Backbone of each chain as ProteinMPNN parsed JSONL, in Angstrom:
{"seq_chain_A": "RKEVEQDPGPFNVPEGATVAFNCTYSNSASQSFFWYRQDCRKEPKLLMSVYSSGNEDGRFTAQLNRASQYISLLIRDSKLSDSATYLCVVINSGYALNFGKGTSLLVTP", "coords_chain_A": {"N_chain_A": [[4.182, -17.398, 10.459], [3.448, -14.048, 9.732], [4.848, -12.013, 7.255], [5.215, -9.309, 7.831], [4.183, -7.665, 10.648], [1.705, -5.823, 12.426], [0.255, -3.968, 15.104], [-3.229, -3.68, 15.133], [-4.57, -1.84, 16.445], [-7.571, 0.106, 17.467], [-5.475, 2.893, 18.295], [-6.353, 5.155, 20.606], [-5.794, 8.542, 21.263], [-5.408, 11.623, 23.084], [-5.458, 14.883, 21.846], [-2.254, 16.436, 21.408], [-0.91, 14.498, 22.678], [1.784, 11.823, 22.843], [2.471, 9.354, 20.789], [3.27, 5.979, 20.004], [4.132, 3.563, 17.546], [4.776, 0.114, 16.61], [6.217, -2.01, 14.32], [6.712, -5.379, 13.392], [9.148, -7.547, 11.683], [9.798, -10.458, 9.748], [11.794, -11.463, 8.022], [15.165, -11.435, 8.248], [16.88, -10.548, 6.42], [15.717, -8.336, 5.211], [15.635, -5.152, 3.527], [14.918, -2.483, 3.309], [12.727, -0.067, 4.666], [9.724, 1.488, 5.32], [7.223, 3.961, 6.321], [3.778, 4.295, 5.613], [1.01, 6.468, 5.267], [-2.608, 6.093, 5.522], [-5.573, 7.477, 4.838], [-8.936, 7.413, 5.672], [-10.808, 5.489, 3.294], [-9.176, 6.421, 1.378], [-6.15, 6.711, -0.869], [-3.078, 4.933, 0.064], [-0.31, 6.776, 1.093], [2.932, 7.837, 1.118], [4.674, 8.218, 3.982], [7.193, 8.319, 5.387], [10.498, 7.461, 4.938], [12.447, 4.96, 6.534], [15.573, 5.041, 8.049], [18.566, 3.426, 8.814], [19.972, 4.77, 10.793], [17.96, 5.95, 12.017], [15.462, 8.563, 11.82], [14.093, 11.726, 11.46], [11.158, 13.807, 10.997], [9.981, 16.595, 11.284], [7.154, 16.239, 13.695], [7.389, 13.652, 13.611], [8.967, 10.584, 14.233], [11.021, 8.062, 13.031], [12.378, 4.777, 13.528], [14.837, 2.098, 13.31], [15.256, -1.197, 14.303], [17.237, -3.586, 13.901], [18.434, -5.827, 15.181], [16.346, -6.725, 16.83], [14.464, -6.803, 14.918], [12.281, -4.867, 14.172], [10.664, -1.95, 13.407], [9.847, 1.26, 14.218], [7.455, 4.042, 14.702], [7.14, 7.188, 15.839], [5.071, 9.73, 17.079], [4.85, 13.033, 17.952], [3.11, 15.359, 19.98], [0.389, 15.059, 19.079], [-2.038, 15.704, 16.497], [-5.389, 16.401, 15.571], [-5.528, 15.794, 12.864], [-3.898, 13.886, 12.405], [-5.068, 11.533, 12.485], [-5.494, 8.357, 11.177], [-4.709, 5.373, 9.364], [-1.82, 3.73, 9.686], [0.612, 2.407, 7.826], [2.979, -0.141, 7.739], [5.942, -0.804, 5.633], [8.083, -3.289, 4.256], [10.932, -4.03, 2.608], [12.334, -6.677, 0.8], [14.539, -8.7, -0.783], [15.367, -7.275, -4.201], [12.253, -6.544, -5.621], [10.285, -6.812, -3.721], [7.932, -5.649, -2.047], [6.416, -5.643, 1.186], [3.654, -5.225, 2.826], [2.304, -4.147, 5.907], [-0.871, -4.693, 7.852], [-1.64, -2.648, 8.899], [-1.941, 0.055, 11.428], [-4.441, 1.571, 13.256], [-5.086, 5.042, 14.183], [-6.529, 7.216, 16.245], [-6.997, 10.395, 16.954], [-8.299, 12.424, 19.559], [-10.364, 15.209, 20.436]], "CA_chain_A": [[4.381, -16.12, 10.95], [3.294, -13.129, 8.68], [6.249, -11.244, 7.228], [5.029, -7.925, 8.472], [2.936, -7.629, 11.502], [1.384, -4.661, 13.13], [-0.931, -4.191, 16.095], [-4.117, -3.083, 14.389], [-5.19, -0.76, 17.27], [-7.218, 1.403, 17.263], [-4.987, 3.609, 19.336], [-7.049, 6.395, 20.798], [-5.042, 9.281, 22.047], [-6.034, 12.985, 22.965], [-4.625, 15.93, 21.124], [-1.151, 16.698, 22.18], [-0.128, 13.381, 23.367], [2.792, 11.255, 21.925], [2.001, 7.785, 20.537], [4.392, 5.098, 19.209], [3.638, 2.224, 16.884], [5.857, -0.947, 16.201], [5.939, -3.034, 13.131], [7.762, -6.372, 13.332], [9.245, -8.077, 10.405], [10.375, -11.739, 9.915], [12.898, -11.625, 7.31], [16.323, -10.723, 8.683], [17.558, -9.829, 5.204], [15.081, -7.19, 4.822], [16.613, -4.061, 3.232], [14.333, -1.135, 3.21], [11.681, 0.149, 5.476], [8.874, 2.606, 5.019], [5.894, 4.126, 6.888], [2.753, 5.08, 4.705], [-0.374, 6.862, 5.79], [-3.777, 5.819, 4.776], [-6.839, 8.057, 5.366], [-10.274, 6.44, 5.459], [-11.253, 5.406, 1.861], [-8.173, 7.079, 0.281], [-5.018, 5.736, -1.126], [-2.005, 5.108, 0.909], [0.785, 7.88, 0.853], [4.389, 7.534, 1.74], [4.947, 9.093, 5.088], [8.69, 8.604, 5.537], [11.385, 6.126, 4.883], [13.071, 4.513, 7.83], [16.985, 4.825, 7.897], [19.234, 2.669, 9.944], [20.299, 5.537, 11.936], [16.713, 6.632, 12.605], [15.213, 9.779, 11.075], [13.097, 12.641, 12.105], [10.498, 14.739, 10.102], [8.86, 17.291, 12.263], [6.792, 15.62, 14.813], [7.435, 12.143, 13.359], [10.44, 10.0, 14.148], [11.051, 6.737, 12.58], [13.684, 4.039, 13.875], [14.98, 0.8, 12.948], [16.016, -1.838, 15.224], [17.704, -4.837, 13.32], [18.594, -6.822, 16.193], [14.874, -7.166, 17.153], [13.533, -6.802, 13.709], [11.176, -4.082, 14.176], [10.635, -0.467, 13.173], [8.84, 2.151, 15.204], [7.036, 5.31, 14.384], [6.809, 8.046, 17.013], [4.318, 10.947, 16.752], [4.625, 13.916, 19.084], [2.114, 16.515, 19.85], [-0.618, 14.502, 18.087], [-2.971, 16.563, 15.992], [-6.615, 15.728, 15.004], [-5.279, 15.62, 11.376], [-3.053, 12.675, 12.346], [-5.983, 10.372, 12.657], [-5.268, 7.715, 10.027], [-4.055, 4.152, 9.416], [-0.452, 3.831, 9.422], [1.091, 1.062, 7.126], [4.464, -0.428, 7.666], [6.386, -1.532, 4.463], [9.514, -3.817, 4.299], [11.463, -4.501, 1.173], [13.362, -7.723, 0.825], [15.579, -8.444, -2.09], [14.626, -7.044, -5.527], [11.02, -5.767, -5.623], [9.203, -7.559, -2.828], [7.324, -4.869, -0.922], [5.469, -6.546, 1.948], [2.781, -4.356, 3.61], [1.622, -4.774, 7.149], [-2.25, -4.541, 7.656], [-1.925, -1.17, 9.3], [-2.306, 0.513, 12.787], [-5.332, 2.77, 13.172], [-4.863, 6.018, 15.108], [-7.665, 8.257, 16.319], [-6.788, 11.346, 17.903], [-9.513, 13.015, 20.007], [-10.087, 16.568, 21.064]], "C_chain_A": [[4.264, -15.132, 9.555], [4.726, -12.384, 8.662], [6.323, -9.907, 7.817], [3.977, -7.908, 9.329], [2.893, -6.282, 12.195], [0.258, -4.799, 14.148], [-1.963, -3.241, 15.356], [-4.817, -1.881, 15.124], [-6.85, -1.035, 17.416], [-6.529, 1.91, 18.428], [-5.739, 4.776, 19.435], [-6.216, 7.181, 21.88], [-5.57, 10.808, 22.118], [-4.968, 13.762, 22.355], [-3.43, 16.297, 21.98], [-0.289, 15.729, 22.818], [0.904, 12.734, 22.253], [2.23, 9.787, 22.107], [3.055, 7.183, 19.695], [3.729, 3.707, 18.616], [5.016, 1.533, 16.541], [5.314, -1.698, 15.025], [7.226, -4.044, 13.23], [7.886, -7.074, 12.06], [10.085, -9.428, 10.548], [11.545, -12.046, 9.359], [14.213, -10.867, 7.708], [17.181, -10.056, 7.66], [16.789, -8.701, 4.589], [15.957, -6.029, 4.636], [16.186, -2.763, 3.542], [13.008, -1.127, 4.045], [10.966, 1.625, 5.232], [7.641, 2.828, 6.034], [5.072, 4.821, 5.806], [1.714, 5.429, 5.58], [-1.495, 6.625, 4.783], [-4.907, 6.387, 5.389], [-7.992, 7.27, 4.869], [-10.648, 6.628, 4.091], [-10.383, 6.116, 1.05], [-7.095, 6.046, 0.25], [-3.904, 5.958, -0.19], [-0.975, 6.148, 0.471], [1.951, 7.662, 1.575], [4.441, 8.802, 2.838], [6.451, 9.51, 5.288], [9.328, 7.209, 5.292], [12.039, 5.992, 6.216], [14.626, 4.189, 7.552], [17.538, 4.148, 9.139], [19.509, 3.448, 11.05], [19.182, 6.323, 12.631], [16.743, 7.992, 11.902], [13.915, 10.454, 11.619], [12.548, 13.617, 11.006], [9.528, 15.471, 10.861], [8.437, 16.495, 13.419], [6.838, 14.135, 14.686], [8.881, 11.738, 13.325], [10.362, 8.621, 13.819], [12.498, 6.055, 13.242], [13.675, 2.754, 13.549], [15.721, -0.051, 14.075], [16.222, -3.43, 14.598], [17.804, -5.961, 14.094], [17.384, -7.512, 16.602], [13.888, -7.228, 16.145], [12.323, -5.976, 13.905], [11.473, -2.644, 13.882], [9.582, 0.136, 13.876], [8.63, 3.548, 14.498], [6.537, 5.925, 15.665], [6.11, 9.408, 16.584], [4.04, 11.756, 18.186], [3.672, 14.89, 18.891], [0.971, 16.13, 18.799], [-1.566, 15.597, 17.758], [-4.27, 15.672, 15.439], [-6.312, 15.136, 13.5], [-4.377, 14.265, 11.378], [-3.765, 11.381, 12.288], [-5.903, 9.559, 11.273], [-5.03, 6.246, 10.327], [-2.658, 4.404, 8.909], [0.145, 2.4, 9.082], [2.561, 0.989, 7.079], [4.728, -1.141, 6.38], [7.837, -2.008, 4.648], [9.774, -4.246, 2.967], [12.362, -5.546, 1.537], [14.004, -7.685, -0.266], [14.665, -8.11, -3.289], [13.385, -6.179, -5.233], [10.404, -5.865, -4.265], [8.951, -6.591, -1.763], [6.302, -5.577, -0.205], [4.981, -5.333, 2.865], [2.132, -4.847, 4.821], [0.083, -4.263, 7.001], [-2.365, -3.153, 8.274], [-2.148, -1.1, 10.773], [-3.226, 1.705, 12.791], [-5.106, 3.623, 14.435], [-6.046, 6.951, 15.025], [-7.272, 9.197, 17.405], [-7.917, 12.22, 18.201], [-9.279, 14.318, 20.568], [-10.058, 16.589, 22.625]], "O_chain_A": [[4.863, -15.392, 8.512], [5.497, -12.191, 9.602], [7.375, -9.436, 8.248], [2.848, -8.116, 8.885], [3.926, -5.688, 12.506], [-0.592, -5.681, 14.026], [-1.597, -2.121, 14.999], [-5.519, -1.066, 14.524], [-7.329, -2.167, 17.468], [-6.862, 1.486, 19.534], [-5.842, 5.475, 18.427], [-5.958, 6.767, 23.01], [-6.187, 11.197, 21.127], [-3.789, 13.409, 22.327], [-3.584, 16.457, 23.191], [0.783, 15.974, 23.372], [0.882, 13.033, 21.058], [1.744, 9.227, 23.09], [3.638, 7.802, 18.805], [2.949, 2.974, 19.225], [6.069, 2.112, 16.272], [4.121, -1.941, 14.842], [8.407, -3.7, 13.172], [6.891, -7.234, 11.353], [10.979, -9.493, 11.392], [12.352, -12.771, 9.941], [14.272, -9.662, 7.462], [18.024, -9.197, 7.918], [17.177, -8.167, 3.55], [16.907, -5.832, 5.394], [16.976, -1.942, 4.009], [12.289, -2.126, 4.077], [11.576, 2.67, 5.004], [7.116, 1.828, 6.526], [5.527, 5.767, 5.163], [1.501, 4.761, 6.592], [-1.435, 6.852, 3.574], [-5.298, 5.887, 6.444], [-7.994, 6.599, 3.837], [-10.818, 7.765, 3.653], [-10.815, 6.466, -0.047], [-6.983, 5.004, 0.897], [-3.756, 7.063, 0.332], [-0.895, 6.289, -0.749], [1.856, 7.269, 2.737], [4.291, 10.0, 2.596], [6.874, 10.665, 5.344], [8.783, 6.113, 5.425], [12.13, 6.979, 6.945], [14.929, 3.188, 6.902], [17.066, 4.278, 10.268], [19.355, 3.001, 12.187], [19.341, 7.124, 13.552], [17.776, 8.502, 11.47], [12.938, 9.876, 12.095], [13.31, 14.17, 10.213], [8.391, 15.047, 11.071], [9.321, 16.054, 14.153], [6.369, 13.42, 15.572], [9.779, 12.271, 12.674], [9.513, 7.977, 14.435], [13.52, 6.718, 13.417], [12.591, 2.176, 13.468], [16.692, 0.411, 14.675], [15.412, -4.325, 14.837], [17.303, -7.025, 13.731], [17.352, -8.737, 16.719], [12.726, -7.593, 16.325], [11.257, -6.575, 13.76], [12.594, -2.213, 14.153], [8.518, -0.439, 14.105], [9.51, 4.089, 13.828], [5.73, 5.39, 16.425], [6.66, 10.115, 15.739], [3.366, 11.402, 19.153], [3.383, 15.28, 17.76], [0.71, 16.832, 17.822], [-1.902, 16.385, 18.642], [-4.189, 14.53, 14.986], [-6.851, 14.11, 13.084], [-4.206, 13.656, 10.322], [-3.197, 10.308, 12.082], [-6.266, 10.156, 10.26], [-5.14, 5.873, 11.495], [-2.371, 5.113, 7.944], [0.163, 1.45, 9.864], [3.281, 1.822, 6.528], [3.929, -1.987, 5.979], [8.697, -1.265, 5.12], [8.914, -4.778, 2.266], [13.125, -5.399, 2.492], [14.093, -6.593, -0.828], [13.51, -8.516, -3.414], [13.535, -5.127, -4.611], [10.017, -4.815, -3.751], [9.588, -6.613, -0.71], [5.369, -6.098, -0.817], [5.744, -4.612, 3.508], [1.459, -5.877, 4.793], [-0.187, -3.475, 6.094], [-3.413, -2.559, 8.018], [-2.522, -2.112, 11.365], [-2.816, 2.781, 12.357], [-4.96, 3.115, 15.547], [-6.488, 7.396, 13.966], [-7.218, 8.86, 18.588], [-8.516, 12.764, 17.274], [-8.213, 14.608, 21.111], [-9.842, 17.642, 23.224]]}, "seq_chain_B": "DADVTQTPRNRITKTGKRIMLECSQTKGHDRMYWYRQDPGLGLRLIYYSFDVKDINKGEISDGYSVSRQAQAKFSLSLESAIPNQTALYFCATSDSDRAGELFFGEGSRLTVL", "coords_chain_B": {"N_chain_B": [[-4.499, 17.529, -12.366], [-4.455, 14.049, -11.386], [-1.491, 12.052, -10.739], [-1.431, 9.482, -11.025], [-3.934, 7.604, -12.396], [-7.103, 6.097, -12.143], [-9.448, 4.236, -13.591], [-12.781, 2.471, -13.997], [-13.746, 4.661, -10.966], [-15.671, 3.668, -9.24], [-17.67, 0.604, -9.532], [-20.296, -1.492, -10.147], [-21.02, -4.841, -10.613], [-22.216, -7.91, -12.055], [-21.955, -11.402, -11.061], [-19.873, -13.4, -13.147], [-19.421, -11.665, -15.048], [-17.213, -9.84, -17.275], [-14.726, -7.734, -16.378], [-12.818, -4.71, -16.707], [-10.297, -2.763, -15.092], [-8.725, 0.175, -15.437], [-5.341, 1.875, -15.43], [-3.556, 4.661, -15.587], [-0.469, 6.609, -15.851], [1.306, 9.614, -15.309], [3.763, 9.96, -14.31], [6.087, 8.952, -15.273], [7.336, 6.774, -14.438], [8.809, 3.383, -14.402], [7.714, 1.082, -13.086], [4.978, -0.809, -12.419], [1.921, -1.503, -10.515], [-0.588, -3.55, -9.178], [-2.832, -3.673, -6.702], [-5.083, -5.175, -4.163], [-7.363, -4.406, -1.659], [-8.839, -5.366, 1.299], [-10.98, -5.217, 4.179], [-9.417, -5.76, 7.159], [-7.447, -7.43, 5.804], [-5.556, -6.159, 4.671], [-3.172, -4.649, 2.239], [-2.96, -6.331, -0.615], [-0.883, -7.827, -3.032], [-1.537, -8.178, -6.505], [-0.676, -8.266, -9.256], [2.428, -7.234, -10.885], [4.583, -4.985, -12.885], [7.627, -4.417, -14.226], [8.614, -3.335, -16.613], [7.499, -2.583, -19.808], [7.536, -5.137, -21.332], [7.448, -6.937, -19.104], [5.741, -8.87, -16.959], [4.561, -9.859, -13.748], [3.38, -12.294, -11.479], [1.574, -11.508, -8.418], [0.86, -12.236, -5.008], [-1.78, -12.961, -5.065], [-2.892, -13.735, -7.721], [-4.609, -15.398, -8.933], [-7.589, -15.631, -11.053], [-7.389, -13.124, -12.075], [-6.024, -11.045, -14.627], [-3.623, -9.288, -16.473], [-2.401, -6.333, -18.369], [0.214, -4.639, -19.925], [0.012, -2.113, -21.639], [1.52, 0.003, -22.36], [4.252, 2.09, -21.258], [3.152, 3.726, -19.629], [0.474, 2.763, -19.115], [-1.504, 0.367, -17.489], [-3.389, -2.334, -17.202], [-6.128, -3.968, -15.466], [-7.713, -7.07, -15.35], [-10.618, -8.9, -14.852], [-11.866, -11.807, -15.554], [-14.086, -13.434, -15.225], [-16.063, -12.377, -13.204], [-16.335, -12.856, -9.605], [-18.148, -12.911, -6.582], [-16.401, -12.727, -4.149], [-14.468, -11.232, -5.217], [-15.023, -8.571, -4.774], [-13.895, -5.748, -3.775], [-11.638, -2.996, -2.864], [-9.499, -1.704, -5.368], [-6.094, -0.888, -5.964], [-4.024, 0.893, -8.165], [-0.542, 1.278, -8.503], [2.629, 3.052, -8.855], [6.095, 3.039, -9.187], [9.513, 4.369, -9.137], [12.463, 2.639, -10.479], [14.753, 3.228, -9.085], [13.812, 4.011, -6.717], [12.381, 2.103, -5.11], [10.806, 1.644, -2.925], [9.092, 3.756, -2.863], [6.075, 4.238, -3.286], [3.473, 5.478, -5.592], [0.223, 6.052, -5.294], [-2.936, 5.277, -7.067], [-6.232, 6.633, -6.82], [-8.001, 4.569, -6.314], [-10.315, 1.874, -7.121], [-13.477, 1.097, -6.631], [-14.728, -1.928, -6.468], [-17.628, -3.885, -6.782], [-19.026, -7.029, -6.794], [-21.855, -8.584, -7.51]], "CA_chain_B": [[-4.887, 16.081, -12.702], [-3.644, 13.093, -10.53], [-0.319, 11.463, -11.403], [-1.849, 8.077, -11.256], [-5.419, 7.78, -12.624], [-7.764, 4.755, -12.319], [-10.863, 4.241, -14.046], [-13.651, 3.42, -13.138], [-13.658, 4.834, -9.514], [-16.799, 2.858, -8.741], [-18.319, -0.159, -10.334], [-20.994, -2.584, -9.685], [-21.276, -5.75, -11.625], [-22.801, -9.189, -11.592], [-21.132, -12.642, -11.093], [-19.723, -13.94, -14.482], [-19.169, -10.529, -16.091], [-15.9, -9.508, -17.507], [-14.35, -6.346, -15.925], [-11.438, -4.298, -16.718], [-9.924, -1.542, -14.474], [-7.55, 0.956, -16.075], [-4.639, 2.659, -14.759], [-2.429, 5.397, -16.442], [0.292, 7.521, -14.989], [2.123, 10.624, -15.929], [5.143, 10.178, -13.502], [7.329, 8.397, -16.018], [7.675, 5.473, -13.67], [8.812, 2.138, -15.165], [7.277, 0.081, -12.384], [3.509, -0.41, -11.928], [1.456, -2.521, -9.593], [-2.082, -3.771, -8.821], [-3.154, -4.298, -5.329], [-6.37, -5.059, -3.62], [-7.522, -4.017, -0.274], [-9.924, -5.801, 1.925], [-10.929, -4.963, 5.562], [-8.777, -6.857, 7.982], [-6.558, -8.135, 5.134], [-4.624, -5.085, 4.367], [-2.947, -4.551, 0.887], [-2.344, -7.623, -1.272], [-0.34, -7.511, -4.594], [-2.025, -9.034, -7.603], [0.345, -8.425, -10.308], [3.265, -6.186, -11.019], [5.235, -5.045, -14.107], [8.748, -3.565, -14.088], [8.626, -2.496, -17.816], [6.386, -2.958, -20.727], [7.613, -6.461, -21.611], [7.731, -7.697, -17.983], [4.574, -9.151, -15.987], [4.895, -10.817, -12.825], [2.272, -12.525, -10.432], [1.781, -11.364, -6.944], [0.524, -13.224, -4.019], [-3.147, -13.284, -5.159], [-3.065, -13.608, -8.969], [-5.822, -16.255, -9.483], [-8.82, -14.972, -11.188], [-6.987, -11.905, -12.722], [-5.039, -11.075, -15.581], [-3.093, -7.706, -16.613], [-1.747, -6.006, -19.535], [0.961, -3.453, -19.823], [-0.061, -1.72, -23.109], [2.495, 1.173, -22.743], [4.861, 2.515, -19.996], [2.218, 4.615, -18.743], [-0.692, 2.174, -18.85], [-1.435, -0.981, -16.918], [-4.822, -2.724, -16.923], [-6.171, -5.248, -14.777], [-9.0, -7.696, -15.884], [-11.307, -9.981, -14.091], [-12.396, -12.506, -16.821], [-15.347, -13.88, -14.919], [-15.98, -11.824, -11.721], [-16.969, -13.408, -8.537], [-18.259, -11.993, -5.423], [-15.242, -12.698, -3.467], [-13.406, -10.194, -5.765], [-15.433, -7.387, -4.157], [-12.832, -5.099, -2.952], [-11.049, -1.618, -3.296], [-8.306, -1.984, -6.051], [-5.314, 0.262, -6.251], [-2.729, 0.92, -9.092], [0.585, 2.156, -7.891], [3.869, 3.125, -9.65], [7.344, 3.524, -8.559], [10.754, 4.377, -10.101], [13.173, 1.529, -10.175], [15.735, 3.556, -8.137], [13.214, 4.265, -5.405], [11.368, 1.124, -5.297], [9.85, 1.573, -1.751], [8.243, 4.946, -2.852], [4.887, 3.92, -4.316], [2.428, 6.345, -5.865], [-1.055, 5.177, -5.532], [-4.116, 5.9, -7.597], [-7.25, 6.985, -5.738], [-8.503, 3.387, -6.038], [-11.49, 1.644, -7.802], [-14.257, 0.297, -5.717], [-15.54, -3.007, -7.367], [-18.759, -4.701, -6.239], [-19.705, -8.174, -7.618], [-23.157, -9.133, -6.948]], "C_chain_B": [[-3.846, 15.199, -11.859], [-2.582, 12.371, -11.341], [-0.677, 10.083, -11.925], [-3.495, 8.011, -11.286], [-5.915, 6.473, -12.883], [-9.133, 5.072, -12.702], [-11.341, 2.792, -14.092], [-13.289, 3.612, -11.705], [-14.559, 3.824, -8.914], [-17.384, 1.889, -9.804], [-19.023, -1.367, -9.646], [-21.384, -3.543, -10.738], [-21.832, -7.087, -11.175], [-21.726, -10.375, -11.853], [-21.002, -12.968, -12.635], [-19.391, -12.987, -15.431], [-17.63, -10.318, -16.247], [-15.718, -8.015, -17.032], [-13.021, -5.946, -16.276], [-11.297, -2.99, -16.033], [-8.557, -1.051, -15.141], [-6.711, 1.689, -15.247], [-3.664, 3.45, -15.691], [-1.825, 6.358, -15.479], [1.219, 8.477, -15.821], [3.446, 10.828, -15.232], [6.29, 9.725, -14.285], [7.917, 7.273, -15.233], [7.882, 4.204, -14.564], [7.96, 1.028, -14.342], [5.974, 0.345, -12.089], [2.866, -1.749, -11.353], [-0.123, -2.498, -9.506], [-2.266, -4.441, -7.455], [-4.62, -4.346, -5.075], [-6.396, -4.991, -2.119], [-8.749, -4.509, 0.318], [-9.94, -5.5, 3.385], [-10.202, -6.126, 6.251], [-7.666, -7.584, 7.252], [-5.304, -7.326, 4.665], [-4.456, -5.023, 2.746], [-2.384, -5.987, 0.422], [-1.963, -7.377, -2.819], [-1.01, -8.514, -5.502], [-1.112, -9.36, -8.606], [1.102, -7.145, -10.221], [4.139, -6.202, -12.326], [6.391, -4.073, -13.81], [9.108, -2.866, -15.563], [7.57, -3.029, -18.624], [6.427, -4.42, -21.135], [7.707, -7.35, -20.467], [6.236, -7.775, -17.163], [4.984, -10.129, -15.116], [3.576, -11.155, -11.823], [2.561, -12.056, -9.071], [1.215, -12.427, -6.154], [-0.996, -13.756, -4.296], [-3.532, -13.153, -6.784], [-4.379, -14.387, -9.605], [-7.007, -15.612, -9.808], [-8.553, -13.55, -11.988], [-5.991, -11.991, -13.709], [-4.631, -9.476, -15.867], [-2.477, -7.463, -18.055], [-1.052, -4.668, -19.507], [1.009, -2.941, -21.246], [0.98, -0.602, -23.434], [3.177, 1.415, -21.31], [3.992, 3.103, -19.208], [0.891, 3.89, -18.523], [-0.553, 0.735, -18.463], [-2.883, -1.292, -16.362], [-5.02, -4.004, -16.166], [-7.546, -5.747, -15.167], [-9.408, -8.811, -14.973], [-12.241, -10.575, -15.331], [-13.869, -12.901, -16.577], [-15.329, -13.569, -13.37], [-16.843, -12.598, -10.932], [-17.217, -12.659, -7.416], [-17.216, -11.716, -4.527], [-14.146, -11.628, -4.028], [-13.907, -8.794, -5.459], [-14.324, -6.804, -3.422], [-12.562, -3.664, -3.555], [-9.673, -2.11, -3.96], [-7.61, -0.584, -6.278], [-4.15, -0.072, -7.221], [-1.653, 1.809, -8.169], [1.765, 2.149, -8.82], [4.955, 3.52, -8.62], [8.506, 3.556, -9.677], [11.671, 3.293, -9.61], [14.368, 1.772, -9.116], [15.244, 4.005, -6.743], [11.999, 3.245, -5.15], [10.369, 1.051, -4.104], [8.902, 2.885, -1.797], [7.16, 4.674, -3.77], [4.188, 5.192, -4.274], [1.294, 5.68, -6.132], [-1.945, 5.965, -6.374], [-5.142, 6.148, -6.418], [-8.133, 5.687, -5.502], [-9.868, 3.231, -6.94], [-12.177, 0.691, -6.94], [-15.026, -0.682, -6.601], [-16.523, -3.726, -6.544], [-19.249, -5.68, -7.073], [-20.904, -8.729, -6.989], [-23.459, -10.649, -7.281]], "O_chain_B": [[-2.673, 15.52, -11.673], [-2.781, 12.113, -12.528], [-0.314, 9.625, -13.008], [-4.193, 8.328, -10.323], [-5.355, 5.728, -13.688], [-9.823, 5.978, -12.237], [-10.499, 1.901, -14.209], [-12.547, 2.775, -11.192], [-14.086, 3.12, -8.023], [-17.584, 2.339, -10.932], [-18.5, -2.082, -8.791], [-22.031, -3.143, -11.706], [-21.898, -7.342, -9.973], [-20.823, -10.301, -12.686], [-21.993, -12.804, -13.347], [-19.084, -13.336, -16.571], [-16.878, -10.64, -15.327], [-16.568, -7.174, -17.327], [-12.1, -6.756, -16.17], [-12.097, -2.1, -16.321], [-7.554, -1.741, -15.321], [-7.249, 2.211, -14.271], [-3.013, 2.824, -16.527], [-2.422, 6.846, -14.519], [1.785, 8.124, -16.856], [4.173, 11.773, -15.537], [7.421, 10.099, -13.974], [9.065, 6.916, -15.495], [7.069, 4.028, -15.472], [7.531, 0.077, -14.995], [5.633, 1.422, -11.6], [3.245, -2.872, -11.684], [-0.783, -1.489, -9.755], [-1.89, -5.582, -7.186], [-5.367, -3.611, -5.721], [-5.505, -5.492, -1.432], [-9.788, -4.061, -0.166], [-8.826, -5.52, 3.91], [-10.388, -7.299, 5.926], [-6.936, -8.323, 7.914], [-4.231, -7.837, 4.344], [-5.407, -5.292, 2.013], [-1.517, -6.622, 1.021], [-2.693, -6.81, -3.632], [-0.994, -9.698, -5.167], [-0.764, -10.516, -8.847], [0.66, -6.144, -9.658], [4.421, -7.285, -12.839], [6.168, -3.021, -13.21], [9.861, -1.892, -15.59], [6.791, -3.868, -18.173], [5.334, -4.966, -21.29], [8.026, -8.517, -20.696], [5.69, -6.735, -16.797], [5.634, -11.111, -15.473], [2.841, -10.235, -11.463], [3.688, -12.184, -8.592], [1.098, -13.537, -6.672], [-1.385, -14.823, -3.82], [-4.499, -12.444, -7.064], [-5.009, -14.002, -10.59], [-7.556, -14.989, -8.9], [-9.505, -12.944, -12.479], [-5.157, -12.896, -13.695], [-5.349, -8.562, -15.461], [-2.115, -8.399, -18.768], [-1.647, -3.664, -19.112], [1.927, -3.277, -21.995], [1.269, -0.314, -24.596], [2.652, 0.946, -20.3], [4.119, 2.956, -17.992], [0.139, 4.422, -17.706], [0.295, -0.015, -18.948], [-3.435, -0.742, -15.409], [-4.232, -4.948, -16.212], [-8.469, -4.945, -15.307], [-8.591, -9.547, -14.419], [-13.121, -9.947, -15.919], [-14.744, -12.774, -17.434], [-14.779, -14.247, -12.501], [-17.926, -13.007, -11.354], [-16.481, -11.69, -7.225], [-17.067, -10.568, -4.108], [-13.159, -11.262, -3.39], [-13.236, -7.849, -5.872], [-13.854, -7.407, -2.457], [-13.148, -3.235, -4.548], [-8.848, -2.769, -3.327], [-8.142, 0.473, -6.618], [-3.451, -1.081, -7.126], [-1.893, 2.727, -7.384], [1.865, 1.187, -9.581], [4.801, 4.12, -7.556], [8.491, 2.982, -10.766], [11.679, 3.021, -8.409], [14.878, 0.877, -8.442], [15.99, 4.308, -5.811], [10.831, 3.61, -5.014], [9.273, 0.502, -4.223], [8.062, 3.079, -0.918], [7.313, 4.869, -4.976], [4.186, 5.929, -3.288], [1.221, 4.834, -7.023], [-1.806, 7.185, -6.451], [-4.879, 5.887, -5.244], [-8.942, 5.698, -4.574], [-10.444, 4.211, -7.412], [-11.65, -0.348, -6.542], [-15.879, -0.277, -7.39], [-16.084, -4.195, -5.494], [-19.886, -5.336, -8.068], [-20.82, -9.329, -5.917], [-24.491, -11.179, -6.867]]}, "name": "protein", "num_of_chains": 2, "seq": "RKEVEQDPGPFNVPEGATVAFNCTYSNSASQSFFWYRQDCRKEPKLLMSVYSSGNEDGRFTAQLNRASQYISLLIRDSKLSDSATYLCVVINSGYALNFGKGTSLLVTPDADVTQTPRNRITKTGKRIMLECSQTKGHDRMYWYRQDPGLGLRLIYYSFDVKDINKGEISDGYSVSRQAQAKFSLSLESAIPNQTALYFCATSDSDRAGELFFGEGSRLTVL"}
């Protein structure tokens, strides 16, 4: 089983829709969680950290479910500019950053 | 100027050639990383360094070597390039206090013929 798994998509949604992605992780001792965004042919950029209590940043909400070992990213009122690949990152002990392969989102007019 | 700069941005080379990709950063971070990205395989860690005297192998280090010449510089070498090393290579940095917050360079696209 891969350490970090994501549905590759693509998720095609109309502007204004709400869309959610999940990311499952296999190591129950994982300590920190993040979502990154990567535009086509560009470098990944940190979107948001995921806190145990859940956190929100504008239209974006991230949540952690330790019991089921997954994190989620919810995007409300999708914009065309949200079209990108969303990467889940899980940190185990020490340094070990584990990247998911990403979920592709396409927001259409 | 970018905080994390990679050179060259694009390179086409032939099998068997030695290639060096360079990375420099102005963020003052102690940790530096080299990743490669292939379609369908995501980002895979090649090498990482937590300070100038520290070098560690990642999950796919075979065929690669690195040098941390200074806190701000981390170079990746392919001693004898082969076609399956054709990929997009990213350098990244992070601060030890915020290990999950990576700052990536713009990438170096390498094609080995």
